[in-house]
C-alpha positions as CSV (number, residue, x, y, z in Angstrom):
1,X,-179.0,197.1,-46.8
2,X,-176.7,197.5,-43.7
3,X,-173.4,199.0,-44.4
4,X,-170.3,198.7,-42.2
5,X,-167.0,200.5,-42.4
6,X,-164.0,199.2,-40.4
7,X,-161.0,201.5,-39.7
8,X,-157.7,200.2,-38.4
9,X,-154.0,200.0,-39.2
10,X,-152.2,197.6,-41.4
11,X,-151.5,194.3,-39.6
12,X,-154.5,194.5,-37.3
13,X,-156.7,192.3,-39.4
14,X,-159.0,194.9,-40.8
15,X,-159.6,193.2,-44.1
16,X,-160.0,189.8,-42.4
17,X,-162.6,191.3,-40.1
18,X,-164.8,192.4,-43.0
19,X,-164.4,189.0,-44.7
20,X,-165.4,187.2,-41.5
21,X,-168.3,189.4,-41.1
22,X,-169.6,188.8,-44.6
23,X,-169.1,185.0,-44.2
24,X,-171.0,185.0,-41.0
25,X,-174.0,186.9,-42.7
26,X,-173.8,184.6,-45.6
27,X,-173.8,181.6,-43.3
28,X,-177.2,182.9,-41.9
29,X,-178.7,183.0,-45.4
30,X,-178.2,186.7,-46.2
31,X,-176.3,188.3,-49.0
32,X,-173.0,189.9,-48.1
33,X,-169.9,191.4,-49.6
34,X,-166.6,192.6,-48.2
35,X,-163.6,194.5,-49.7
36,X,-160.7,196.7,-48.6
37,X,-159.4,200.0,-49.5
38,X,-155.6,200.5,-49.2
39,X,-153.5,203.6,-49.1
40,X,-149.9,202.8,-48.6
41,X,-149.8,199.0,-48.0
42,X,-147.5,198.8,-45.0
43,X,-147.9,197.7,-41.4
44,X,-149.2,200.5,-39.3
45,X,-150.7,202.5,-42.2
46,X,-154.4,203.4,-42.0
47,X,-156.6,200.8,-43.7
48,X,-160.3,200.8,-44.4
49,X,-162.5,197.8,-45.1
50,X,-166.1,197.6,-46.0
51,X,-168.9,195.1,-45.5
52,X,-172.5,195.1,-46.7
53,X,-175.2,192.8,-45.5
54,X,-178.7,192.6,-47.1
55,X,-181.6,190.2,-47.6
56,X,-181.4,190.8,-51.4
57,X,-178.6,190.6,-53.9
58,X,-176.1,193.4,-53.4
59,X,-175.2,195.1,-56.7
60,X,-173.3,198.1,-55.6
61,X,-169.5,197.9,-55.4
62,X,-168.6,201.4,-54.3
63,X,-166.8,202.2,-50.9
64,X,-169.2,202.7,-48.0
65,X,-169.7,206.4,-47.8
66,X,-172.7,206.6,-45.5
67,X,-172.2,203.7,-43.0
68,X,-174.8,202.3,-40.8
69,X,-172.1,201.1,-38.4
70,X,-168.4,201.9,-37.8
71,X,-165.9,199.6,-36.2
72,X,-162.7,201.4,-35.2
73,X,-159.9,199.0,-34.4
74,X,-157.3,201.6,-33.5
75,X,-158.3,204.5,-31.3
76,X,-155.3,206.5,-32.5
77,X,-157.1,207.1,-35.8
78,X,-159.8,209.1,-34.2
79,X,-158.0,212.4,-34.5
80,X,-155.9,211.5,-37.6
81,X,-158.4,210.3,-40.1
82,X,-162.1,211.4,-40.6
83,X,-163.4,208.1,-39.4
84,X,-166.9,209.5,-38.8
85,X,-167.4,210.8,-42.4
86,X,-170.9,210.1,-43.6
87,X,-172.1,208.7,-40.2
88,X,-175.6,209.8,-39.4
89,X,-177.1,210.2,-35.9
90,X,-178.8,206.7,-36.4
91,X,-175.4,205.0,-36.8
92,X,-173.7,202.4,-34.6
93,X,-170.2,203.0,-33.4
94,X,-167.9,200.5,-31.8
95,X,-164.4,201.6,-30.8
96,X,-161.5,199.5,-29.5
97,X,-160.7,201.2,-26.2
98,X,-161.2,201.0,-22.5
99,X,-161.8,204.7,-22.3
100,X,-165.3,206.4,-22.5
101,X,-166.3,208.8,-25.4
102,X,-166.0,211.7,-23.0
103,X,-162.4,210.7,-22.2
104,X,-161.7,210.5,-25.9
105,X,-163.0,214.0,-26.4
106,X,-166.1,212.8,-28.3
107,X,-168.9,213.3,-25.8
108,X,-170.1,216.5,-27.3
109,X,-169.8,215.2,-30.9
110,X,-172.1,212.3,-30.0
111,X,-174.8,214.2,-28.2
112,X,-177.2,214.0,-31.1
113,X,-176.6,210.2,-31.5
114,X,-178.5,207.3,-29.9
115,X,-176.4,206.5,-26.7
116,X,-177.4,202.8,-26.9
117,X,-175.8,202.5,-30.4
118,X,-172.4,204.0,-29.2
119,X,-169.9,201.8,-27.4
120,X,-166.3,201.4,-26.5
121,X,-164.8,197.9,-25.9
122,X,-161.4,196.9,-24.7
123,X,-161.0,194.5,-27.6
124,X,-157.1,194.5,-27.5
125,X,-157.1,193.6,-23.9
126,X,-159.8,190.8,-24.6
127,X,-157.6,189.6,-27.5
128,X,-154.4,189.5,-25.4
129,X,-156.3,187.4,-22.8
130,X,-157.7,184.9,-25.2
131,X,-155.3,184.9,-28.1
132,X,-152.1,186.1,-26.5
133,X,-151.7,188.7,-29.2
134,X,-153.1,192.3,-29.6
135,X,-155.4,191.4,-32.6
136,X,-158.7,193.1,-31.8
137,X,-160.7,192.0,-34.8
138,X,-162.4,188.9,-33.4
139,X,-163.4,190.7,-30.2
140,X,-164.8,193.6,-32.1
141,X,-166.9,191.3,-34.4
142,X,-168.4,189.7,-31.2
143,X,-169.1,193.1,-29.9
144,X,-170.6,194.1,-33.3
145,X,-172.9,191.1,-33.1
146,X,-174.2,192.1,-29.7
147,X,-174.5,195.8,-30.5
148,X,-176.3,195.7,-33.9
149,X,-177.9,192.2,-34.0
150,X,-177.0,192.0,-37.7
151,X,-175.3,188.6,-37.3
152,X,-175.4,186.1,-34.5
153,X,-172.5,185.3,-32.3
154,X,-172.9,181.6,-33.4
155,X,-172.3,182.7,-37.0
156,X,-169.2,184.7,-36.1
157,X,-167.9,181.7,-34.2
158,X,-168.5,179.4,-37.2
159,X,-166.8,181.8,-39.5
160,X,-163.8,182.1,-37.3
161,X,-163.4,178.4,-36.7
162,X,-163.6,177.9,-40.5
163,X,-161.0,180.5,-41.2
164,X,-158.6,179.7,-38.3
165,X,-157.9,176.2,-37.2
166,X,-156.9,174.8,-33.9
167,X,-155.9,177.1,-31.0
168,X,-156.1,180.2,-33.1
169,X,-159.7,179.5,-34.1
170,X,-160.5,178.6,-30.5
171,X,-158.8,181.8,-29.2
172,X,-160.6,184.0,-31.7
173,X,-164.0,182.4,-30.9
174,X,-163.3,182.9,-27.1
175,X,-162.4,186.6,-27.7
176,X,-165.5,187.1,-29.7
177,X,-167.7,185.5,-27.1
178,X,-166.1,187.6,-24.3
179,X,-166.6,190.9,-26.2
180,X,-170.2,189.8,-27.0
181,X,-170.8,189.4,-23.2
182,X,-169.0,192.6,-22.5
183,X,-171.3,194.5,-24.8
184,X,-174.4,192.9,-23.4
185,X,-173.3,193.9,-19.9
186,X,-172.6,197.4,-21.0
187,X,-176.0,197.8,-22.7
188,X,-177.6,196.4,-19.5
189,X,-175.8,199.1,-17.5
190,X,-176.9,201.8,-19.9
191,X,-180.5,200.6,-19.7
192,X,-180.4,201.0,-15.9
193,X,-178.4,204.2,-15.8
194,X,-180.3,207.2,-14.5
195,X,-181.1,209.7,-17.3
196,X,-180.1,213.3,-17.0
């Protein structure tokens, strides 16, 4: 089972992102579930959403305590909430920011992790370009697909177009595709970077 935890703030589409991810996995013939965890239900408050993907039926319904992947939609949560709780050195991390992990003060924290599984992505900027709104969820799902290979970009695209019609669906699909390409380019750069 592959378990994903998504951190963000109310109004950023954290719950919708988990739902879209589960629909994309289901579309590819896998079992999936998605559910949120709310604190104070207001715009701007920290929100956590969970998604599980497996080839077999998923029976557990508990919150994801030991995630295989983290998607962090709002970089301001990094030093306010323990977003990395339960994450092992094998985990994947995708953070919505144009800054590096060193610039975020996390370089030392991630030294024991697999560098190819850690990535920052300017999802908000990508969303503004393709949607005209600072809604990073679609871009981060595209980035997640490229980073983890748990779902395909095509399945993400179908889930978004099914959920959002017209220009909104098109904009979300374009944002996901742009972030997918961004992550592939970043991974290519990492593969060719000189090792220390």
